[in-house]
C-alpha positions in Angstrom: 49.5 27.8 5.4 47.0 30.3 4.0 43.5 30.2 5.2 42.2 29.9 1.6 44.4 26.8 1.1 43.0 25.2 4.3 39.5 25.9 3.2 40.0 24.4 -0.3 41.6 21.3 1.3 38.6 20.9 3.5 36.2 21.5 0.6 37.9 19.0 -1.6 37.9 16.4 1.3 34.1 16.9 1.7 33.6 16.7 -2.0 35.4 13.3 -2.2 33.5 12.1 0.9 30.2 13.1 -0.7 31.1 11.2 -3.9 32.1 8.1 -2.0 29.0 8.1 0.2 26.8 8.5 -2.9 28.5 5.9 -5.0 28.7 3.3 -2.1 31.3 0.5 -2.2 32.9 -1.1 0.9 31.1 1.2 3.3 27.7 0.9 5.1 24.9 1.6 2.7 23.2 4.1 5.0 26.1 6.6 4.5 24.4 7.3 1.1 22.1 9.4 3.3 25.0 11.3 4.9 25.2 14.5 2.8 21.5 14.8 1.7 20.5 14.6 5.4 22.9 17.4 6.3 20.6 20.0 4.8 18.3 21.8 7.3 16.0 22.8 4.5 14.8 19.3 3.8 13.7 18.3 7.3 12.3 21.8 8.0 10.0 21.7 4.9 9.2 18.0 5.2 8.3 18.2 8.9 6.2 21.2 8.2 4.3 19.3 5.4 3.9 16.2 7.6 3.0 18.2 10.7 5.5 16.1 12.7 9.2 15.8 13.3 10.2 12.6 11.6 14.0 12.5 12.1 15.5 10.4 14.9 18.2 11.8 17.2 21.1 10.6 15.1 20.0 12.0 11.7 18.6 15.2 13.3 22.1 16.1 14.7 23.9 17.4 11.6 21.1 19.7 10.1 20.3 21.2 13.6 24.0 21.8 14.3 24.6 23.4 10.9 21.5 25.6 11.4 22.7 26.8 14.8 26.2 27.4 13.4 24.7 29.7 10.8 23.5 32.1 13.5 27.2 32.6 14.3 29.0 32.1 11.1 26.3 32.6 8.4 27.1 30.6 5.2 30.0 28.7 6.7 28.5 25.5 5.4 28.4 26.9 1.9 32.0 28.1 1.9 33.6 25.0 3.7 31.4 21.9 3.3 28.8 22.0 0.6 30.0 19.7 -2.3 27.7 21.4 -4.8 29.2 24.8 -3.8 32.7 23.4 -4.2 31.9 22.3 -7.8 30.2 25.7 -8.6 33.4 27.4 -7.3 35.7 25.7 -9.8 34.8 27.8 -12.9 35.1 31.0 -11.0 38.7 31.7 -12.0 37.9 31.3 -15.7 34.5 33.0 -15.6 33.5 35.8 -18.1 31.8 37.6 -15.2 28.7 38.4 -17.2 25.4 39.0 -15.4 22.9 36.5 -16.7 20.7 36.9 -13.6 20.6 40.3 -12.0 17.9 39.8 -9.3 18.5 37.2 -6.5 15.6 34.7 -6.5 16.8 32.5 -3.6 14.7 34.3 -1.0 11.5 33.9 -3.0 12.3 30.2 -3.7 12.9 29.6 0.0 9.7 31.2 1.2 7.8 29.5 -1.6 9.1 26.1 -0.3 8.1 27.0 3.3 4.6 28.3 2.3 3.9 25.3 0.1 5.0 23.0 2.9 2.6 24.7 5.3 -0.3 23.5 3.1 1.2 20.0 2.9 3.1 20.0 -0.5 6.7 21.1 -0.3 7.2 22.3 -3.9 10.7 23.1 -5.2 12.3 20.9 -2.5 14.2 19.3 -5.4 16.2 22.5 -5.6 18.0 21.7 -2.3 21.7 21.8 -3.4 22.7 18.6 -1.5 19.8 16.7 -3.3 21.0 18.1 -6.7 24.5 16.8 -6.0 23.3 13.4 -4.9 21.7 12.8 -8.3 25.0 12.6 -10.1 25.7 8.9 -9.3 22.2 7.9 -10.6 22.9 9.9 -13.7 26.3 8.2 -14.2 24.8 4.8 -13.4 22.2 5.0 -16.2 19.2 4.9 -13.8 17.5 7.8 -15.7 15.7 7.6 -19.0 16.4 10.3 -21.6 13.0 11.9 -21.1 13.6 12.4 -17.3 17.1 13.8 -17.2 16.0 17.2 -16.0 16.7 16.8 -12.2 20.1 15.2 -12.9 21.1 18.1 -15.2 20.5 20.9 -12.8 24.1 20.8 -11.3 25.9 20.3 -14.7 23.8 23.2 -16.2 24.8 25.7 -13.5 28.3 24.4 -13.5 28.5 25.5 -17.1 26.8 28.7 -16.4 29.4 29.4 -13.8 31.9 30.1 -16.7 29.6 33.0 -17.6 28.4 34.3 -14.3 30.4 33.1 -11.3 28.5 31.3 -8.6 25.2 32.2 -10.2 23.5 29.3 -8.3 25.0 30.1 -4.9 24.4 33.8 -5.0 21.1 34.1 -6.8 19.1 30.8 -6.5 20.1 28.5 -3.7 17.3 28.3 -1.1 19.6 26.6 1.5 22.2 29.3 1.2 19.5 31.9 1.8 18.4 30.1 5.0 22.0 30.2 6.3 22.3 33.8 5.4 18.9 34.7 7.0 20.0 33.1 10.3 23.1 35.3 10.4 21.1 38.5 9.5 18.5 37.6 12.1 21.3 37.6 14.8 22.8 40.8 13.5 19.5 42.7 13.3 19.8 46.1 14.9 17.8 46.9 18.1 14.7 48.9 17.9 15.3 52.6 17.7 18.4 52.4 15.6 18.4 53.2 11.9 16.3 50.9 9.8 17.8 47.7 8.4 17.8 48.2 4.6 17.5 44.5 4.0 14.3 44.2 6.0 12.1 45.6 3.2 13.7 43.1 0.8 13.0 40.2 3.1 9.4 41.2 3.5 9.0 41.3 -0.3 10.6 37.9 -0.6 8.2 36.5 2.0 5.2 37.9 0.2 6.4 36.7 -3.2 7.1 33.2 -1.8 3.6 33.0 -0.2 1.8 34.2 -3.3 3.9 31.7 -5.4 4.0 28.7 -3.1 0.5 28.5 -1.7 -1.5 28.6 -4.9 0.8 26.2 -6.7 0.8 23.8 -3.8 -3.0 23.8 -3.6 -3.3 23.3 -7.3 -0.8 20.4 -7.2 -2.6 18.8 -4.3 -5.9 19.0 -6.2 -4.9 18.1 -9.7 -1.2 17.0 -9.7 -1.0 14.1 -7.2 -2.4 10.8 -8.4 -4.4 8.6 -6.1 -4.9 5.4 -8.0 -3.9 1.7 -8.2 -3.8 -0.8 -11.0 -2.6 -0.3 -14.6 -0.6 2.9 -14.9 0.1 3.3 -11.2 3.9 3.3 -10.4 5.3 0.7 -7.9 6.9 2.8 -5.2 9.8 1.8 -2.9 8.8 -0.2 0.2 8.1 2.2 3.0 6.3 4.8 0.9 2.9 5.2 2.5 0.7 6.3 -0.5 1.1 7.7 -3.9 0.2 11.3 -3.1 2.4 11.6 0.1 5.4 10.1 -1.6 5.2 12.3 -4.6 4.9 15.5 -2.6 7.6 14.7 0.0 10.3 13.2 -2.3 13.1 15.6 -2.8 14.4 13.7 -5.8 17.8 13.1 -4.2 17.8 9.5 -5.4 19.7 8.1 -2.4 17.3 5.2 -2.6 18.3 4.6 -6.2 22.0 4.8 -5.3 21.8 2.0 -2.7 19.4 -0.4 -4.5 21.5 -3.5 -5.1 19.4 -5.0 -7.9 18.9 -1.7 -9.8 15.1 -2.1 -9.8 14.7 1.5 -8.6 15.0 3.8 -11.5 13.9 7.2 -12.7 11.8 6.5 -15.7 8.5 7.9 -17.1 5.3 5.9 -16.9 1.9 6.4 -18.7 -0.4 8.9 -17.1 2.1 10.5 -14.7 0.7 13.5 -12.9 2.6 16.8 -12.5 3.6 15.9 -8.9 4.9 12.5 -10.0 7.4 13.8 -12.4 11.0 12.6 -11.9 10.2 10.4 -8.9 11.9 7.0 -8.5 9.9 3.8 -9.0 10.4 0.1 -9.4 10.8 -1.1 -13.0 10.3 -4.8 -12.7 10.5 -6.0 -16.3 14.1 -7.3 -16.1 14.8 -7.1 -12.3 13.0 -7.3 -9.0 12.9 -6.1 -5.4 15.0 -8.6 -3.4 13.2 -10.0 -0.3 16.4 -9.8 1.8 17.0 -6.1 1.3 15.5 -3.0 3.0 18.3 -0.5 2.1 16.1 2.1 0.4 13.8 2.5 3.4 16.8 3.6 5.6 18.4 6.3 3.4 15.5 8.7 2.6 16.3 12.2 4.1 12.9 13.7 3.4 10.7 11.1 5.2 9.0 10.1 1.9 10.1 6.4 2.6 9.6 5.2 6.1 12.3 3.0 7.7 11.3 -0.7 7.8 12.8 -3.6 9.5 13.6 -6.5 7.2 10.6 -8.5 8.5 8.3 -5.5 8.1 9.6 -5.1 4.5 8.9 -8.7 3.7 5.3 -8.2 4.7 4.9 -4.9 2.9 2.6 -4.9 -0.1 4.0 -2.4 -2.6 2.2 -3.5 -5.7 0.0 -6.3 -7.2 0.8 -8.8 -9.9 -1.8 -9.5 -12.6 -1.8 -12.3 -15.1 -2.5 -11.3 -18.7 -4.5 -14.4 -19.6 -4.5 -13.7 -23.4 -0.6 -13.7 -23.4 0.1 -16.4 -20.8 1.7 -19.6 -22.3 -0.3 -21.8 -19.9 -3.7 -20.0 -20.1 -3.7 -19.1 -23.8 -1.4 -21.7 -25.3 -1.8 -24.8 -23.1 2.0 -24.9 -22.5 3.6 -26.0 -19.3 5.4 -23.0 -17.8 4.8 -21.7 -14.2 8.2 -19.9 -14.2 6.5 -17.0 -12.4 5.4 -19.3 -9.6 8.9 -20.8 -9.2 10.4 -17.3 -9.0 8.0 -15.9 -6.4 9.7 -15.7 -3.0 6.4 -15.2 -1.1 4.4 -18.2 -2.5 1.8 -15.8 -3.8 0.9 -17.6 -7.1 -1.7 -20.3 -7.0 -2.4 -22.7 -9.9 -5.7 -23.6 -11.6 -6.4 -25.8 -14.5 -6.7 -23.7 -17.6 -8.9 -24.3 -20.6 -6.3 -26.8 -22.0 -6.1 -28.8 -18.8 -2.7 -27.3 -18.0 -1.9 -25.9 -14.5 -2.0 -22.1 -15.0 -1.0 -19.2 -12.7 -3.4 -17.2 -10.5 -2.2 -14.4 -8.2 -3.3 -14.4 -4.6 -4.1 -10.8 -3.8 -3.7 -11.3 -0.1 -0.2 -12.7 -0.3 1.4 -10.8 -3.3 3.9 -8.1 -2.3 4.4 -6.7 -5.8 8.2 -7.4 -5.8 8.3 -8.1 -9.5 10.1 -11.5 -9.3 7.3 -13.1 -11.4 7.4 -10.4 -14.1 11.1 -10.7 -14.3 11.0 -14.4 -14.7 8.2 -14.5 -17.3 9.6 -15.7 -20.7 6.9 -14.0 -22.8 8.3 -11.0 -24.8 5.6 -8.6 -23.7 5.3 -10.2 -20.2 2.2 -12.2 -19.4 2.3 -11.2 -15.7 2.8 -7.5 -14.9 3.1 -5.7 -11.5 1.1 -2.5 -10.9 1.3 -0.1 -8.1 -1.2 0.3 -5.3 -2.7 3.6 -4.0 -1.6 2.9 -0.4 0.9 0.4 0.8 -0.1 -1.9 3.6 1.3 -4.5 5.9 0.1 -8.1 5.2 -0.4 -10.7 7.9 2.2 -13.5 7.9 0.9 -16.8 6.6 2.4 -20.3 7.0 3.7 -21.9 3.8 0.9 -23.3 1.6 0.6 -27.1 1.8 0.2 -28.4 -1.7 -0.4 -31.9 -3.0 2.0 -33.1 -5.6 0.7 -33.5 -9.2 -1.3 -36.7 -9.6 -1.4 -38.9 -12.7 -5.0 -39.6 -13.7 -6.8 -41.2 -16.7 -8.8 -39.1 -19.1 -10.7 -40.0 -22.3 -9.9 -38.1 -25.5 -11.8 -38.1 -28.9 -9.8 -38.3 -32.1 -12.0 -36.1 -34.3 -10.3 -37.3 -37.5 -11.7 -40.8 -36.9 -15.0 -40.2 -35.1 -18.1 -40.9 -37.2 -19.8 -37.7 -36.0 -16.9 -35.3 -36.3 -15.2 -36.7 -39.4 -18.2 -38.1 -41.4 -21.2 -36.3 -40.1 -23.0 -39.5 -39.0 -25.2 -39.7 -36.0 -23.7 -42.0 -33.3 -23.2 -40.9 -29.7 -22.8 -44.5 -28.4 -20.1 -43.1 -26.1 -22.5 -40.8 -24.4 -25.0 -43.5 -23.8 -22.3 -45.7 -22.2 -20.9 -43.1 -19.9 -22.2 -43.4 -16.3 -20.6 -40.1 -15.2 -22.2 -37.7 -17.7 -18.7 -36.8 -18.9 -19.6 -36.8 -22.7 -21.3 -33.7 -23.9 -23.1 -33.4 -27.3 -21.9 -30.5 -29.5 -24.0 -29.6 -32.5 -22.1 -29.5 -35.8 -23.9 -29.3 -39.1 -27.0 -30.6 -37.4 -25.2 -33.7 -36.0 -24.5 -34.4 -32.3 -20.7 -34.7 -31.9 -19.0 -36.0 -28.7 -16.8 -33.7 -26.5 -15.3 -34.9 -23.2 -15.7 -33.0 -20.0 -12.3 -33.4 -18.3 -13.7 -32.4 -14.9 -16.2 -35.3 -14.9 -14.3 -38.0 -16.7 -12.7 -40.6 -14.5 -11.1 -42.7 -17.2 -13.4 -45.8 -16.7 -13.0 -46.8 -20.4 -16.7 -47.4 -20.9 -16.8 -45.1 -23.9 -13.7 -46.6 -25.4 -15.2 -50.0 -25.3 -18.4 -49.1 -27.2 -16.8 -46.9 -29.9 -17.4 -48.7 -33.3 -14.4 -47.1 -35.0 -11.9 -46.8 -32.1 -12.0 -43.0 -32.1 -11.7 -42.8 -28.3 -8.5 -43.4 -26.4 -7.6 -43.2 -22.7 -4.4 -41.4 -21.8 -2.6 -40.6 -18.6 -2.3 -36.9 -17.7 -0.9 -34.9 -14.7 -3.2 -32.6 -12.7 -2.0 -30.2 -10.0 -3.2 -30.8 -6.4 -5.5 -28.5 -4.6 -3.6 -25.1 -4.2 -5.5 -24.1 -1.1 -4.0 -27.0 0.9 
């Protein structure tokens, strides 16, 4: 069997494995991280930006092995394993062999990534080829909005360009391929005293261009392009992301977290006020789905360290956002209708109740208990959502709390004035006999056209029927109502 046939068989096998790992199915969810974590470029840049080595022994093995192998075999990974390189090789036979790009830019891009990472913001990390390949399942699954298709279209774009200039990505733009090639050139560098290496001058130019490109852009992005805010407009990030700025800078946009999310709440969609560094990052969209309390998959598949691994109990105590009630839209607060679907849907018992202006139990979010999972927003029946989840600047671990003890609703008696019958309200006659009879100061006088009109204070009324007994026209009635117990327990 020819060597080329064996190589193509291996490449196709790796391509199929990469697709299966990314799409998931009857395999462990953490395999979605398999191919994105094989790139040495991502842990190199991300560790440099974080100033720590974040990978454990298991996930550090493949990238370190491939990097060491490159000193011996150069771009062996590109020719045998890389699924993106396999796809880019397909159009080669039918290529027009035109030169769209004459000068290789891969070296400048690689050193720009390294220089930017050295100042804490690994720009251009989204150009890692394994990350670009891993975006395809999210693209096929509809997790993108039309406005944010750019990262997902990098691979299809260069696949089409391959019909004009063969392997234009691999030979002229790929920063990972440059790293593998540089390792081989470093091993083969001639000893001192021999003739000068002609590639050494080009490498120096690439390093200088990378530094002058990466450092200023990284500093500008850190200063102006990374948001540090919470509340309206702030995105809700996956559980395990530490803060807005760190996540935006470290995320390689591989979307492995999006691929493994069982509820589909993680999506790639724009949001108001997005900064430059936040473009194309995944976030939780909780309008019609929520982050399940029994899932921590996304925190175990991030190859770049943008999402820290969380145990299930840690995830359940992680505050990733904050729900807020829009009182003007809420059925209970603004309309006096019984609802509380948000409270019934909350898996963390984070929604209290208070009597609203209509005497109906109305929702109130407990900021020390709410995780920001979005179950309440998902359950809200109001078209524009009367309870909305916003992101927080920095995620935090909450203290576990015992379930809230709550008294059941109690039936109580309350007085009510029929304004269509009352002498003061309906006929403008001074009366207020009800107020004089009340021993609990539960009848207020409200001026209307110069006449005192009675209005009941529901908090003070005890339903004693004194007012009902003295009303000369029978305008006051006593009715039974249900009031919620004390939500504080």
